[in-house]
Phi, psi and omega in degrees: 000325181301313181296318180299315179296314181295320178294320179293333182302327183260005179271153178037239189257021180292147183284157174289160174295130180301148182306320184291343183250343189309306184299311180295323180300308183287328174296324178295320178295318177299317180295318177296323177296318178297318177298319180297326178298327177282323186280337187300325182290335180266347182294140181249323183277140180302319181298321179294316179299315180295322178297315179296312181297326180294320178294318178299314180301313181296317180298331181264010175088011180259064186299320181296318177298315178299321180296317178298318181294325180281319190278341187236136174285167183305316181295326177291319177297321177296322178293319177299314179299317181300321180292332183272342184271000000 
């Protein structure tokens, strides 16, 4: 959900994060990414792994990668990969 909210924040006419919240907002995403780095190894479900990886990607500035992980199920990603190979 974190990745979905952050990605939607920059779409269409959505407002910027208010100045008074900006630092805490982005620090929270960084903290969740750090937590995800620990949790990813124990995650079992593909959806959970993709959600964690999407937050990590977004936190490190890889928004497009995060968007693909959020927007596509595993079978869709495999189909995209198949078309590129």
